[in-house]
C-alpha positions as CSV (number, residue, x, y, z in Angstrom):
1,M,106.1,90.7,20.3
2,A,107.4,88.1,17.9
3,G,104.9,85.4,16.9
4,F,101.9,87.5,17.9
5,P,99.5,89.6,15.8
6,V,100.1,93.4,15.9
7,D,96.5,94.1,16.7
8,M,93.4,92.4,17.9
9,I,89.6,92.6,17.9
10,A,88.2,94.4,21.0
11,I,85.2,96.3,22.3
12,D,86.5,99.7,23.3
13,P,83.8,102.5,23.1
14,E,84.9,106.0,22.2
15,G,82.6,107.4,24.8
16,P,79.7,106.6,27.2
17,G,76.3,105.6,26.0
18,G,73.8,102.8,25.5
19,P,74.6,99.3,24.4
20,E,75.0,100.4,20.8
21,V,78.4,101.9,21.6
22,L,79.7,98.3,22.1
23,V,81.1,97.6,18.6
24,P,84.2,95.6,17.6
25,V,87.3,97.7,16.8
26,R,91.0,97.1,16.3
27,R,93.3,97.7,19.1
28,P,97.0,96.9,19.7
29,V,97.8,93.6,21.4
30,P,99.0,94.6,24.9
31,A,102.5,93.6,26.1
32,P,102.8,92.0,29.5
33,K,104.6,94.2,32.0
34,D,106.8,92.9,34.9
35,G,104.9,90.3,36.8
36,E,102.2,90.0,34.2
37,V,101.1,87.3,31.7
38,L,99.4,87.7,28.4
39,V,96.3,85.6,27.9
40,K,94.7,84.6,24.6
41,V,91.2,85.1,25.7
42,A,88.6,82.5,25.0
43,A,85.7,84.0,27.0
44,A,85.0,87.0,29.2
45,G,82.3,87.4,31.8
46,V,79.8,90.3,31.6
47,N,79.0,92.1,34.9
48,R,77.1,95.1,36.2
49,P,80.2,97.2,36.6
50,D,80.7,96.8,32.8
51,V,77.3,98.4,32.3
52,L,78.2,101.2,34.7
53,Q,81.5,101.8,32.9
54,R,79.7,101.9,29.6
55,L,77.4,104.6,31.0
56,G,80.3,106.6,32.2
57,L,79.4,106.0,35.9
58,Y,82.3,103.7,36.9
59,P,85.7,105.2,35.9
60,M,88.6,102.9,35.4
61,P,91.3,102.9,38.1
62,P,94.6,104.4,37.1
63,G,96.5,102.4,34.5
64,A,93.5,100.1,33.6
65,P,92.6,99.8,29.9
66,S,89.5,101.5,28.6
67,I,88.4,98.2,27.2
68,P,85.7,96.8,29.6
69,G,85.7,93.3,31.0
70,L,86.7,92.3,34.6
71,E,87.1,88.5,34.2
72,I,88.5,86.2,31.5
73,A,89.5,82.7,30.8
74,G,92.0,81.5,28.2
75,E,95.5,80.3,27.5
76,I,98.7,82.0,28.7
77,V,100.8,82.8,25.6
78,A,103.6,85.1,27.0
79,A,105.0,86.3,30.3
80,G,106.6,89.5,31.4
81,S,109.8,89.8,33.3
82,G,109.7,88.2,36.7
83,A,106.5,86.3,36.0
84,G,107.1,82.7,36.8
85,R,104.1,81.2,38.6
86,W,102.5,80.0,35.3
87,Q,103.8,78.4,32.2
88,V,103.1,79.4,28.6
89,G,100.3,77.0,27.4
90,Q,98.5,76.8,30.7
91,Q,94.8,77.5,30.8
92,V,93.7,80.0,33.5
93,C,90.8,82.2,34.5
94,A,91.6,85.6,36.0
95,L,90.3,88.7,37.6
96,V,91.4,91.8,35.7
97,A,91.0,95.5,36.2
98,G,89.8,95.9,32.6
99,G,90.5,94.7,29.1
100,G,88.5,91.5,29.1
101,Y,86.4,92.2,26.0
102,A,89.3,91.5,23.7
103,Q,91.2,88.7,22.0
104,Y,94.2,89.3,24.3
105,C,94.5,90.6,27.8
106,T,97.3,91.1,30.2
107,V,96.9,90.0,33.8
108,P,99.0,90.3,37.0
109,E,100.1,86.6,37.4
110,G,98.9,86.5,41.0
111,Q,95.3,87.2,39.9
112,C,95.2,84.0,37.8
113,L,93.6,80.8,38.9
114,P,93.6,77.4,37.2
115,V,90.5,76.4,35.2
116,P,88.6,74.2,37.7
117,E,88.6,70.5,36.8
118,G,85.7,69.6,34.5
119,L,84.8,73.2,33.5
120,S,85.0,74.7,30.0
121,L,86.8,78.0,29.4
122,V,83.4,79.6,29.0
123,E,82.3,78.3,32.4
124,A,85.6,79.3,33.9
125,A,85.2,82.9,32.6
126,S,82.0,83.2,34.6
127,L,83.8,82.7,38.0
128,P,86.4,85.2,39.0
129,E,84.5,88.5,39.5
130,T,81.7,87.0,41.6
131,Y,83.8,84.5,43.5
132,F,86.5,87.1,44.4
133,T,83.6,89.5,45.4
134,V,81.5,87.1,47.4
135,W,84.4,85.3,49.1
136,S,86.0,88.5,50.3
137,N,82.8,90.1,51.4
138,L,80.6,87.3,52.7
139,F,83.4,85.4,54.5
140,E,86.5,87.5,54.9
141,R,84.9,90.9,55.6
142,G,81.5,89.6,56.8
143,Y,82.9,86.7,58.9
144,G,80.2,84.3,57.7
145,A,80.5,81.0,59.6
146,P,78.8,77.6,59.5
147,G,75.4,77.6,61.2
148,E,74.8,81.3,60.6
149,T,72.1,82.8,58.4
150,A,72.7,85.3,55.6
151,L,70.2,87.5,53.7
152,I,71.3,88.0,50.1
153,H,69.7,90.4,47.8
154,G,69.6,89.8,44.0
155,G,69.3,86.1,44.5
156,T,69.5,85.1,40.8
157,S,72.2,87.6,39.8
158,G,75.7,86.4,39.3
159,I,76.6,87.6,42.8
160,G,73.4,86.1,44.3
161,V,73.9,82.7,42.7
162,T,77.6,82.6,43.8
163,A,76.5,83.5,47.3
164,I,73.9,80.7,47.4
165,L,76.4,78.1,46.3
166,L,79.1,79.3,48.7
167,C,76.6,79.4,51.6
168,K,75.5,75.8,50.8
169,A,79.1,74.7,50.5
170,F,80.2,76.2,53.8
171,G,77.2,75.5,56.0
172,L,75.3,78.8,56.1
173,T,71.6,79.1,55.7
174,S,70.7,81.5,52.8
175,I,67.7,83.7,52.5
176,V,67.5,85.4,49.2
177,T,65.3,88.0,47.6
178,C,64.2,87.8,44.0
179,G,61.9,89.8,41.7
180,S,59.4,87.1,40.8
181,A,58.0,83.7,41.8
182,E,59.8,82.1,38.9
183,K,63.1,83.5,40.0
184,C,62.4,82.4,43.6
185,A,61.9,78.9,42.3
186,A,65.2,79.1,40.4
187,A,67.1,80.3,43.5
188,L,65.6,77.4,45.5
189,A,66.6,74.9,42.8
190,L,70.2,76.2,43.0
191,G,70.2,75.6,46.8
192,A,68.9,78.6,48.5
193,D,67.2,77.7,51.8
194,H,64.5,80.4,51.5
195,A,63.5,82.8,48.7
196,I,61.4,85.9,49.0
197,D,59.6,87.6,46.1
198,Y,60.3,91.2,47.1
199,K,57.6,92.5,44.7
200,A,54.9,90.4,46.4
201,Q,56.1,90.2,50.0
202,D,57.8,92.5,52.5
203,F,61.2,91.0,53.0
204,V,61.6,92.4,56.5
205,D,58.4,90.6,57.6
206,E,59.4,87.4,55.8
207,V,62.9,87.4,57.4
208,T,61.4,88.0,60.8
209,A,59.1,85.0,60.3
210,I,61.8,82.7,58.9
211,T,64.2,83.4,61.7
212,G,61.6,83.3,64.5
213,G,62.3,87.0,65.3
214,R,66.0,86.4,65.8
215,G,67.1,88.1,62.6
216,V,70.0,87.1,60.3
217,N,73.7,87.2,61.2
218,L,74.7,88.8,57.9
219,V,73.3,90.8,55.0
220,L,75.1,91.0,51.7
221,D,73.6,94.0,50.0
222,M,74.0,95.3,46.4
223,V,70.9,97.5,46.5
224,G,71.7,100.4,48.9
225,G,69.4,103.4,49.3
226,D,66.2,102.7,51.2
227,Y,67.3,99.0,51.7
228,L,69.8,100.1,54.4
229,A,67.2,100.8,57.0
230,R,65.2,97.7,56.1
231,N,68.4,95.5,56.2
232,V,69.2,96.8,59.7
233,K,65.7,95.7,60.8
234,C,66.6,92.2,59.5
235,L,69.8,91.9,61.4
236,G,70.0,90.1,64.7
237,E,72.4,90.7,67.6
238,S,76.0,91.2,66.5
239,G,74.9,91.2,62.9
240,R,77.1,92.3,60.0
241,H,75.9,94.4,57.1
242,V,78.2,94.3,54.0
243,S,77.6,96.7,51.1
244,I,79.0,95.8,47.7
245,A,76.9,98.0,45.4
246,F,74.2,100.7,45.5
247,Q,71.7,100.2,42.7
248,R,69.1,102.3,44.6
249,G,71.4,105.0,45.7
250,M,74.6,105.7,47.7
251,T,72.8,107.2,50.7
252,G,70.1,105.9,53.1
253,E,68.7,106.5,56.6
254,L,70.4,104.6,59.5
255,D,68.9,104.0,62.9
256,L,72.0,104.4,65.1
257,G,70.0,103.3,68.1
258,A,69.4,99.9,66.4
259,V,73.1,99.7,65.5
260,M,74.0,100.3,69.1
261,R,71.4,98.1,70.7
262,K,72.2,95.1,68.5
263,G,75.9,95.7,68.4
264,L,75.9,95.8,64.6
265,I,78.9,96.1,62.2
266,L,78.4,98.0,58.9
267,T,81.1,97.6,56.3
268,G,81.6,97.3,52.6
269,S,84.2,97.2,49.9
270,M,84.9,97.7,46.2
271,L,87.1,95.1,44.5
272,R,88.3,96.9,41.4
273,P,90.4,99.6,43.1
274,R,92.2,97.2,45.4
275,S,95.8,96.5,45.0
276,V,97.3,93.7,43.0
277,E,98.8,92.4,46.2
278,Y,95.4,92.2,47.9
279,K,93.8,90.5,44.9
280,S,96.6,88.0,44.6
281,L,96.2,87.0,48.3
282,L,92.5,86.6,47.6
283,A,93.2,84.4,44.6
284,D,95.5,82.3,46.8
285,S,92.7,81.9,49.4
286,L,90.2,80.9,46.7
287,A,92.7,78.4,45.2
288,A,93.2,76.8,48.6
289,D,89.6,76.8,50.1
290,V,87.2,77.1,47.2
291,W,88.5,75.9,43.9
292,P,88.8,72.2,45.0
293,L,85.1,72.2,45.6
294,F,84.4,72.4,41.8
295,A,86.2,69.1,41.3
296,S,84.4,67.4,44.2
297,G,80.9,68.7,43.0
298,G,80.4,71.0,45.8
299,L,80.3,74.0,43.5
300,K,79.4,74.6,39.9
301,A,79.4,77.3,37.2
302,V,76.0,78.7,36.4
303,V,76.1,80.3,33.0
304,D,72.7,81.6,31.8
305,R,73.6,82.7,28.2
306,V,76.6,83.0,25.9
307,F,77.0,85.7,23.3
308,P,79.7,86.2,20.7
309,L,82.0,89.2,21.2
310,E,80.5,91.0,18.3
311,A,77.1,90.8,20.1
312,A,78.4,92.5,23.3
313,A,75.6,95.1,22.9
314,D,73.0,92.3,23.0
315,A,74.7,90.8,26.0
316,H,74.4,94.1,27.9
317,R,70.8,94.5,26.9
318,Y,70.1,91.0,28.2
319,L,71.9,91.7,31.5
320,E,70.1,95.0,32.0
321,S,66.8,93.3,31.4
322,G,67.3,91.3,34.6
323,A,66.0,88.1,32.9
324,H,69.2,86.1,33.6
325,V,69.8,83.5,36.3
326,G,73.5,83.3,36.8
327,K,76.2,84.7,34.5
328,V,76.3,86.1,31.0
329,V,79.5,85.4,29.1
330,L,81.1,86.6,25.9
331,E,82.8,84.0,23.7
332,I,85.9,85.5,22.0
333,P,86.6,84.5,18.3
334,H,90.1,83.9,17.0
335,G,91.4,83.3,13.6
336,Q,92.2,86.0,11.1
337,A,93.6,88.5,13.7
338,D,96.1,85.8,14.9
339,A,97.5,85.5,11.4
340,A,98.4,89.2,11.1
């Protein structure tokens, strides 16, 4: 492509392993295909699926680059044939199937969103993965509605913080679980209505007490395993259980009698394998119903720590430590590679 460097700096491990495999390498600058745009990446979010991919436990969908990174923000610098929704020079944030840990990344144009008013590119890069995930699962799949109560595990994770903010913005009561009293305090400060220290308290008993025995309308679960049976106990009549990850295992015991008595719905989804068409419709929904709330102050970006791209290994170590509250972001350098 005329006017662009031949190659770029990226993180592209040769094989699975620990954080030490995340070292900068040179890779060709990708060319946008039909319906895609090329983004000069300023920042990329770091997410749990990136860790799983690094460990060899989360294979890329067909056609996705081996470079990790599921969300980016930056400037559109080129467009493929048929891509006309965005103009060269516009700043966007985007959900991608991979390729975010790099100076340049191609994106289906429908998966781009404008950088919300008042947010930096680093802040914007922290949004797509969790907002696409929480919006689609808590509201579109889980049918969360004003006046309802949701139980959210991992209250200070990127997903948890996003769920807290969206519940507050759309009139749901949020009950979150966290791993310490300090994290419970942080969740409450972000707007959670109730926070349970799962290491010091039984969250089933606490949910029962908080709801006066009625149970919650909705559970957003990223834990799996033995949490399934406990989550079912927390659900009230016509409750919905939405699984989005399985940190404690893909299988768990299920009391079918409770499911039938309460009329429960159990569902779940994975975002990365979904079609471009689905993700584009989801982006349109976010643009219409969610993105305006950043400008009005109803939503905000919560970035815990920013690392340079060359310190991607440290970013993964920090994420895996569980010390973060909100998102971890990589800032992408530019300079010498652009002058190639």
